[in-house]
LODOBA-101062 format. One line per field, with one value per atom (N, C-alpha, C, CB): atom name; z, y, x. Coordinates in nm, 2 decimals, padded with zeros to 4 digits. Atoms other than C-alpha are relative to their C-alpha. Glycine has a CB too. Example, Ala and Ser with C-alpha at 12.3 -4.5 7.8 and 13.67 -1.06 7.14 Angstrom:
residues 2
a: c(N,CA,C,CB,N,CA,C,CB)
zz: c(00.00,00.78,00.00,00.12,00.00,00.71,00.08,-00.14)
yy: c(-00.12,-00.45,00.12,00.00,-00.11,-00.11,00.11,00.05)
xx: c(00.09,01.23,00.09,-00.10,-00.09,01.37,-00.08,00.04)
END
This chain:
residues 145
a: c(N,CA,C,CB,N,CA,C,CB,N,CA,C,CB,N,CA,C,CB,N,CA,C,CB,N,CA,C,CB,N,CA,C,CB,N,CA,C,CB,N,CA,C,CB,N,CA,C,CB,N,CA,C,CB,N,CA,C,CB,N,CA,C,CB,N,CA,C,CB,N,CA,C,CB,N,CA,C,CB,N,CA,C,CB,N,CA,C,CB,N,CA,C,CB,N,CA,C,CB,N,CA,C,CB,N,CA,C,CB,N,CA,C,CB,N,CA,C,CB,N,CA,C,CB,N,CA,C,CB,N,CA,C,CB,N,CA,C,CB,N,CA,C,CB,N,CA,C,CB,N,CA,C,CB,N,CA,C,CB,N,CA,C,CB,N,CA,C,CB,N,CA,C,CB,N,CA,C,CB,N,CA,C,CB,N,CA,C,CB,N,CA,C,CB,N,CA,C,CB,N,CA,C,CB,N,CA,C,CB,N,CA,C,CB,N,CA,C,CB,N,CA,C,CB,N,CA,C,CB,N,CA,C,CB,N,CA,C,CB,N,CA,C,CB,N,CA,C,CB,N,CA,C,CB,N,CA,C,CB,N,CA,C,CB,N,CA,C,CB,N,CA,C,CB,N,CA,C,CB,N,CA,C,CB,N,CA,C,CB,N,CA,C,CB,N,CA,C,CB,N,CA,C,CB,N,CA,C,CB,N,CA,C,CB,N,CA,C,CB,N,CA,C,CB,N,CA,C,CB,N,CA,C,CB,N,CA,C,CB,N,CA,C,CB,N,CA,C,CB,N,CA,C,CB,N,CA,C,CB,N,CA,C,CB,N,CA,C,CB,N,CA,C,CB,N,CA,C,CB,N,CA,C,CB,N,CA,C,CB,N,CA,C,CB,N,CA,C,CB,N,CA,C,CB,N,CA,C,CB,N,CA,C,CB,N,CA,C,CB,N,CA,C,CB,N,CA,C,CB,N,CA,C,CB,N,CA,C,CB,N,CA,C,CB,N,CA,C,CB,N,CA,C,CB,N,CA,C,CB,N,CA,C,CB,N,CA,C,CB,N,CA,C,CB,N,CA,C,CB,N,CA,C,CB,N,CA,C,CB,N,CA,C,CB,N,CA,C,CB,N,CA,C,CB,N,CA,C,CB,N,CA,C,CB,N,CA,C,CB,N,CA,C,CB,N,CA,C,CB,N,CA,C,CB,N,CA,C,CB,N,CA,C,CB,N,CA,C,CB,N,CA,C,CB,N,CA,C,CB,N,CA,C,CB,N,CA,C,CB,N,CA,C,CB,N,CA,C,CB,N,CA,C,CB,N,CA,C,CB,N,CA,C,CB,N,CA,C,CB,N,CA,C,CB,N,CA,C,CB,N,CA,C,CB,N,CA,C,CB,N,CA,C,CB,N,CA,C,CB,N,CA,C,CB,N,CA,C,CB,N,CA,C,CB,N,CA,C,CB,N,CA,C,CB,N,CA,C,CB,N,CA,C,CB,N,CA,C,CB,N,CA,C,CB,N,CA,C,CB,N,CA,C,CB,N,CA,C,CB,N,CA,C,CB,N,CA,C,CB,N,CA,C,CB,N,CA,C,CB,N,CA,C,CB,N,CA,C,CB,N,CA,C,CB)
zz: c(00.06,02.26,-00.11,-00.05,00.11,02.01,-00.13,00.02,00.12,01.66,-00.09,-00.09,00.09,01.44,00.04,-00.17,00.02,01.41,-00.15,00.05,00.13,01.07,-00.03,-00.04,00.05,00.87,-00.13,00.00,00.13,00.57,-00.05,-00.06,00.06,00.34,-00.13,-00.04,00.13,00.02,-00.10,-00.02,00.09,-00.13,00.08,-00.03,-00.09,00.00,-00.01,-00.05,00.03,-00.18,00.11,-00.19,-00.09,00.00,00.16,-00.03,-00.14,00.34,00.03,00.03,-00.02,00.31,00.02,-00.10,-00.02,00.25,00.12,-00.10,-00.13,00.56,00.11,00.03,-00.09,00.78,-00.01,-00.01,00.01,00.66,00.04,-00.18,-00.06,00.76,00.14,-00.05,-00.12,01.09,00.06,00.04,-00.04,01.11,-00.01,00.13,00.05,00.99,-00.13,-00.01,00.13,00.75,-00.05,00.02,00.06,00.50,00.00,-00.13,-00.03,00.59,-00.11,00.15,00.11,00.35,-00.08,00.07,00.09,00.06,-00.05,-00.13,00.05,-00.03,-00.06,00.12,00.03,-00.15,00.09,-00.16,-00.08,00.05,-00.09,00.12,00.10,-00.20,-00.13,00.05,00.12,-00.48,00.02,-00.07,-00.04,-00.30,00.04,00.09,-00.04,-00.22,00.16,-00.06,-00.14,00.15,00.02,00.06,-00.04,00.34,00.16,-00.07,-00.12,00.68,00.04,00.02,-00.03,00.84,00.13,-00.04,-00.14,01.15,00.04,00.03,-00.05,01.35,00.13,-00.11,-00.15,01.69,00.08,00.01,-00.09,01.87,-00.04,00.11,00.03,01.69,-00.17,00.04,00.13,01.36,-00.05,-00.02,00.06,01.14,-00.15,00.01,00.14,00.82,-00.06,00.02,00.09,00.55,-00.10,-00.08,00.13,00.31,-00.07,00.07,00.09,00.01,-00.04,-00.11,00.05,-00.04,-00.12,00.10,00.16,-00.40,00.04,-00.15,00.00,-00.41,00.14,-00.07,-00.15,-00.04,00.00,00.08,-00.06,00.13,00.09,00.11,-00.09,00.33,00.14,00.00,-00.12,00.65,00.11,00.02,-00.10,00.96,00.09,00.09,-00.08,01.16,00.17,-00.01,-00.13,01.47,00.11,-00.01,-00.09,01.65,00.06,-00.07,-00.09,01.71,00.01,-00.06,-00.02,01.69,00.14,-00.12,-00.14,02.07,00.01,00.09,-00.01,01.97,-00.06,-00.08,00.07,01.77,00.08,-00.07,-00.07,01.89,-00.08,00.05,00.11,01.75,00.04,-00.16,00.00,01.67,00.01,-00.12,-00.05,01.83,-00.07,00.17,00.04,01.76,00.06,00.07,-00.04,01.78,00.09,-00.14,-00.07,02.05,-00.01,00.12,00.00,02.04,00.11,-00.14,-00.11,02.35,-00.06,00.11,00.03,02.26,00.10,-00.07,-00.13,02.62,-00.04,00.15,00.02,02.50,-00.14,00.01,00.13,02.16,00.01,-00.11,00.00,02.26,00.17,-00.10,-00.13,02.58,-00.01,00.07,00.03,02.42,-00.12,-00.05,00.11,02.24,-00.10,00.08,00.10,02.11,-00.09,00.07,00.07,01.96,-00.10,00.11,00.10,01.82,-00.11,00.07,00.10,01.65,-00.09,00.07,00.09,01.53,-00.12,00.08,00.11,01.35,-00.09,00.05,00.08,01.23,-00.12,00.12,00.09,01.06,-00.11,00.08,00.11,00.90,-00.10,00.06,00.11,00.76,-00.11,00.11,00.07,00.62,-00.11,00.08,00.11,00.46,-00.11,00.07,00.07,00.32,-00.12,00.08,00.08,00.18,-00.10,00.10,00.08,00.04,-00.13,00.07,00.12,-00.17,-00.10,00.03,00.11,-00.31,-00.09,00.06,00.07,-00.41,00.05,00.02,-00.05,-00.39,-00.06,-00.05,00.05,-00.55,00.11,-00.11,-00.09,-00.24,00.11,00.06,-00.10,-00.02,00.14,-00.03,-00.13,00.28,00.10,-00.01,-00.10,00.45,00.15,-00.06,-00.12,00.83,00.07,00.07,-00.05,01.00,00.16,-00.09,-00.14,01.38,00.05,00.07,-00.06,01.55,00.14,00.02,-00.11,01.89,00.05,00.10,-00.03,01.98,00.12,00.03,-00.11,02.24,00.13,-00.02,-00.13,02.61,00.11,00.00,-00.08,02.93,00.05,00.12,-00.02,03.05,00.11,-00.13,-00.14,03.40,-00.03,00.14,-00.01,03.37,00.09,-00.13,-00.13,03.68,00.08,-00.02,-00.06,03.88,-00.08,00.08,00.09,03.57,-00.05,-00.12,00.10,03.38,-00.15,00.03,00.14,03.01,-00.09,-00.05,00.10,02.72,-00.11,-00.04,00.09,02.45,-00.13,00.07,00.11,02.09,-00.09,-00.05,00.09,01.82,-00.14,00.04,00.12,01.44,-00.09,-00.06,00.08,01.15,-00.08,-00.10,00.10,00.92,-00.15,00.03,00.13,00.55,-00.05,-00.07,00.02,00.57,00.07,00.02,-00.10,00.85,00.13,-00.04,-00.12,01.12,00.11,-00.02,-00.10,01.46,00.04,00.10,-00.08,01.60,00.11,-00.11,-00.13,01.96,00.01,00.13,-00.03,02.06,00.14,-00.09,-00.12,02.42,00.05,00.09,-00.07,02.64,00.14,-00.07,-00.14,03.01,00.02,00.08,-00.05,03.15,00.14,00.00,-00.12,03.49,00.07,00.07)
yy: c(00.12,02.56,-00.03,00.01,00.06,02.34,00.01,-00.14,00.02,02.40,-00.12,00.13,00.10,02.18,00.00,00.03,00.04,02.03,00.00,-00.15,00.00,02.11,-00.07,00.13,00.10,01.86,00.03,-00.15,00.01,01.90,-00.12,00.09,00.16,01.59,00.03,-00.08,-00.01,01.52,-00.04,-00.07,00.07,01.34,00.01,-00.17,-00.03,01.46,-00.12,00.11,00.12,01.17,-00.12,-00.06,00.10,00.91,00.03,-00.01,-00.03,01.11,-00.01,00.15,00.04,01.11,-00.14,00.06,00.14,00.76,-00.06,-00.06,00.04,00.70,00.04,00.05,-00.04,00.90,-00.05,00.14,00.03,00.79,-00.15,00.01,00.14,00.43,00.00,-00.06,-00.01,00.55,00.06,00.07,-00.03,00.67,00.15,-00.03,-00.13,01.04,00.01,00.08,-00.01,01.16,00.16,-00.05,-00.12,01.46,00.10,-00.02,-00.12,01.78,00.11,00.07,-00.11,02.04,-00.02,00.14,00.01,02.05,00.14,-00.11,-00.14,02.39,00.01,00.10,-00.01,02.53,00.12,00.04,-00.09,02.74,00.08,-00.08,-00.03,02.96,-00.06,-00.03,00.09,02.73,-00.16,00.03,00.14,02.40,-00.04,-00.02,00.06,02.15,-00.01,-00.13,00.02,02.11,-00.06,00.12,00.06,01.97,-00.01,-00.15,00.01,01.95,-00.14,00.11,00.12,01.61,-00.03,-00.08,00.02,01.51,-00.15,00.05,00.14,01.20,-00.02,-00.11,00.04,01.04,00.11,-00.07,-00.12,01.35,00.13,-00.02,-00.11,01.62,00.03,-00.05,-00.04,01.77,00.04,00.11,-00.03,01.80,00.04,-00.14,-00.08,01.99,-00.06,00.17,00.04,01.84,00.11,-00.14,-00.12,02.07,-00.08,00.17,00.07,01.91,00.11,-00.07,-00.08,02.05,-00.04,00.02,00.06,02.05,00.00,00.13,00.01,01.95,-00.01,00.12,00.02,01.82,-00.05,-00.11,00.03,01.77,-00.14,00.13,00.12,01.44,00.04,-00.09,-00.03,01.43,-00.05,-00.06,00.06,01.41,-00.10,00.10,00.13,01.09,00.06,-00.13,-00.04,01.27,-00.09,00.09,00.10,00.96,-00.05,-00.12,00.04,00.83,00.08,-00.13,-00.09,01.14,00.06,00.11,-00.05,01.22,00.15,-00.08,-00.14,01.56,00.08,00.03,-00.08,01.69,00.07,-00.07,-00.09,01.98,00.05,00.12,-00.04,02.07,-00.10,-00.03,00.06,01.92,-00.15,00.05,00.11,01.56,-00.11,00.01,00.10,01.38,00.05,-00.15,-00.04,01.42,-00.14,00.04,00.10,01.19,-00.02,00.01,00.01,01.03,-00.09,-00.06,00.07,00.90,-00.10,00.12,00.09,00.57,-00.09,-00.07,00.09,00.48,-00.03,00.09,00.04,00.51,-00.06,00.12,00.06,00.35,-00.16,00.08,00.13,00.02,-00.03,00.00,00.04,-00.18,-00.08,-00.10,00.08,-00.35,00.08,-00.16,-00.07,-00.13,-00.11,00.08,00.09,-00.43,-00.07,-00.11,00.07,-00.59,00.12,-00.06,-00.10,-00.25,00.03,00.12,-00.04,-00.20,-00.13,00.03,00.11,-00.56,00.02,-00.12,-00.05,-00.45,00.08,00.05,-00.12,-00.16,-00.06,00.14,00.06,-00.35,-00.07,-00.10,00.06,-00.57,00.08,-00.07,-00.13,-00.28,00.06,00.18,-00.06,-00.13,-00.10,00.05,00.09,-00.45,-00.05,-00.11,00.04,-00.52,00.12,-00.01,-00.13,-00.15,00.02,00.12,-00.02,-00.19,-00.09,-00.04,00.08,-00.50,00.06,-00.13,-00.06,-00.32,00.10,00.06,-00.11,-00.01,00.02,00.12,-00.01,-00.06,00.14,-00.13,-00.14,00.30,00.08,00.07,-00.11,00.47,-00.01,00.01,00.02,00.32,00.01,00.08,00.01,00.23,-00.07,-00.06,00.08,00.03,00.08,00.00,-00.04,00.06,-00.03,-00.06,00.03,00.12,00.05,00.07,-00.02,00.07,00.04,-00.12,-00.06,00.27,-00.05,00.17,00.06,00.14,-00.10,00.11,00.12,-00.19,00.03,-00.15,-00.05,-00.14,-00.04,-00.06,00.05,-00.14,00.10,-00.01,-00.10,-00.01,00.11,-00.08,-00.10,00.30,00.08,00.08,-00.09,00.50,00.13,-00.03,-00.11,00.85,00.07,00.05,-00.03,01.02,-00.10,00.08,00.10,00.82,-00.10,00.07,00.09,00.64,-00.09,00.07,00.10,00.32,00.04,-00.14,-00.01,00.37,-00.10,00.13,00.08,00.15,00.09,-00.10,-00.10,00.34,-00.09,00.09,00.02,00.27,00.12,-00.11,-00.10,00.47,-00.04,00.06,00.04,00.43,00.13,-00.07,-00.12,00.65,00.02,-00.04,-00.04,00.85,-00.03,00.15,00.00,00.84,00.06,00.05,-00.06,01.08,-00.05,00.14,00.03,00.94,00.05,00.03,-00.06,01.14,-00.09,00.13,00.06,01.00,00.03,00.03,-00.01,00.93,-00.10,-00.04,00.08,00.83,-00.05,00.09,00.05,00.62,-00.05,-00.12,00.05,00.57,-00.03,00.10,00.02,00.43,-00.03,-00.10,00.01,00.44,-00.14,00.10,00.16,00.08,00.00,-00.07,00.01,00.14,00.12,-00.07)
xx: c(00.04,-02.17,00.09,-00.14,-00.08,-01.96,-00.07,00.05,00.08,-02.05,00.06,-00.01,-00.05,-01.82,00.17,-00.03,-00.15,-01.47,00.03,00.03,-00.04,-01.30,00.13,00.02,-00.10,-01.10,00.04,-00.04,-00.01,-00.92,00.06,00.07,-00.01,-00.91,00.07,-00.15,-00.03,-00.72,-00.10,00.11,00.11,-01.03,-00.12,00.03,00.12,-01.36,-00.09,-00.08,00.10,-01.56,00.06,00.02,-00.05,-01.34,-00.02,00.15,00.01,-01.35,-00.16,00.05,00.15,-01.75,-00.02,-00.08,00.00,-01.75,00.03,00.07,-00.05,-01.53,-00.09,00.14,00.07,-01.74,-00.16,00.00,00.16,-02.10,00.03,-00.09,00.00,-01.95,00.00,00.12,00.00,-01.90,-00.13,00.10,00.12,-02.25,-00.05,00.00,00.02,-02.23,-00.07,00.12,00.09,-02.47,00.02,-00.17,-00.02,-02.41,-00.13,00.04,00.11,-02.63,-00.01,00.03,-00.02,-02.48,00.14,00.01,-00.14,-02.24,-00.01,00.01,-00.03,-02.09,00.14,00.00,-00.16,-01.76,00.04,00.03,-00.07,-01.52,00.11,00.05,-00.09,-01.36,00.00,00.12,00.00,-01.27,00.00,00.13,00.01,-01.30,-00.12,00.08,00.11,-01.54,00.00,-00.01,00.01,-01.68,-00.12,00.01,00.14,-01.95,-00.01,-00.01,00.02,-02.10,-00.05,-00.08,00.05,-02.17,-00.03,00.07,00.03,-02.35,00.01,-00.11,00.01,-02.34,00.08,00.04,-00.04,-02.24,00.03,00.12,00.01,-02.34,00.05,00.07,-00.10,-02.13,-00.02,00.16,-00.02,-02.08,00.14,-00.09,-00.15,-01.76,-00.02,00.10,-00.01,-01.68,00.12,00.02,-00.12,-01.47,00.03,-00.03,-00.05,-01.27,00.10,00.08,-00.08,-01.10,00.10,-00.07,-00.11,-00.76,00.07,00.10,-00.08,-00.61,00.15,-00.03,-00.14,-00.26,00.05,00.06,-00.04,-00.25,00.16,-00.10,-00.14,00.09,-00.04,00.07,00.02,00.13,-00.04,00.13,00.05,-00.04,00.11,-00.14,-00.11,00.23,-00.05,00.05,00.03,00.22,-00.02,00.16,00.02,00.07,-00.04,-00.09,00.05,-00.05,00.13,-00.08,-00.13,00.31,00.12,00.06,-00.09,00.52,-00.05,00.02,00.01,00.57,00.03,00.09,-00.04,00.69,-00.10,00.14,00.10,00.42,-00.09,-00.09,00.07,00.23,-00.13,00.08,00.11,-00.12,-00.12,00.06,00.11,-00.44,00.05,-00.08,-00.06,-00.41,-00.11,00.02,00.08,-00.74,-00.16,00.05,00.14,-01.14,-00.03,-00.13,00.05,-01.31,-00.15,00.04,00.15,-01.65,00.00,-00.08,00.05,-01.82,-00.13,-00.04,00.09,-02.01,-00.08,00.07,00.08,-02.14,-00.14,-00.01,00.14,-02.50,-00.02,-00.08,00.01,-02.43,00.03,00.11,-00.05,-02.26,00.03,00.14,-00.04,-02.22,00.15,-00.12,-00.12,-01.89,00.09,-00.04,-00.09,-01.62,00.07,00.12,-00.06,-01.43,-00.09,00.08,00.09,-01.75,-00.04,-00.13,00.02,-01.84,00.11,-00.02,-00.11,-01.49,-00.01,00.16,00.02,-01.53,-00.09,-00.05,00.10,-01.86,00.02,-00.09,-00.04,-01.72,00.12,00.08,-00.10,-01.42,-00.07,00.09,00.09,-01.69,-00.05,-00.10,00.09,-01.89,00.12,-00.08,-00.10,-01.56,00.05,00.12,-00.03,-01.44,-00.11,00.04,00.10,-01.78,00.01,-00.13,00.01,-01.78,00.13,00.00,-00.12,-01.42,-00.02,00.13,00.03,-01.54,-00.09,-00.06,00.11,-01.84,00.06,-00.13,-00.06,-01.64,00.14,-00.07,-00.13,-01.28,00.07,00.08,-00.04,-01.21,00.00,-00.08,00.00,-01.32,00.10,-00.13,-00.10,-01.04,-00.04,00.10,00.07,-01.23,00.05,-00.12,-00.07,-00.99,-00.01,00.17,00.01,-01.02,00.15,-00.12,-00.13,-00.68,00.00,00.13,00.00,-00.66,00.13,-00.05,-00.13,-00.40,00.03,-00.02,-00.02,-00.48,-00.12,00.01,00.11,-00.68,-00.07,00.08,00.08,-00.94,00.06,-00.14,-00.05,-00.83,-00.05,00.14,00.05,-00.92,00.12,-00.06,-00.10,-00.78,-00.07,00.04,00.04,-00.83,00.03,00.09,-00.02,-00.90,-00.10,00.00,00.06,-00.97,-00.04,-00.10,00.08,-01.21,-00.07,-00.09,00.09,-01.35,00.08,-00.06,-00.05,-01.27,-00.03,-00.05,00.06,-01.29,00.04,00.04,-00.06,-01.27,00.04,-00.09,-00.04,-01.06,00.03,00.13,-00.07,-00.95,00.00,-00.05,-00.03,-00.82,-00.01,00.13,-00.02,-00.86,00.05,-00.14,-00.06,-00.72,-00.12,00.14,00.10,-00.96,00.06,-00.04,-00.05,-00.92,00.12,-00.07,-00.13,-00.64,00.10,00.00,-00.10,-00.46,-00.01,00.12,00.00,-00.58,-00.08,-00.07,00.05,-00.65,-00.14,00.08,00.14,-01.02,00.01,-00.13,00.00,-01.06,-00.16,00.06,00.14,-01.38,00.01,-00.07,-00.02,-01.44,-00.14,00.08,00.11,-01.70,00.03,-00.07,-00.01,-01.75,-00.03,-00.08,-00.02,-01.66,-00.07,00.18,00.05,-01.75,-00.04,00.10)
END
């Protein structure tokens, strides 16, 4: 059974605000050694955020075709929405409103790949990618047919 995915972040408050807008909820706050961390649950999974003091820039793993390692988390929205482009538009509005309410949280939504249909094996999916608050790619899919 999958327990969680762990994400290192440059700013845990900004990352929490980002993931809360996606529908995650903080379940536990704690420290790992000397740094802040938390578990969030939402979209059928759990993630751990760990704040990294003096972070280095995140590599551009989405566009670097030679990058090896962690690539993205993927969330299946099939049971949550019947239209991925509409879901993404609503998410953009939610992020825009949040940025106006609190500009210090840096909650802009960066779309890496606009929604499109993609065949994977015998199914057609709607697929889109966005970047999280540190630039890490997140995939959102839903079964189309």
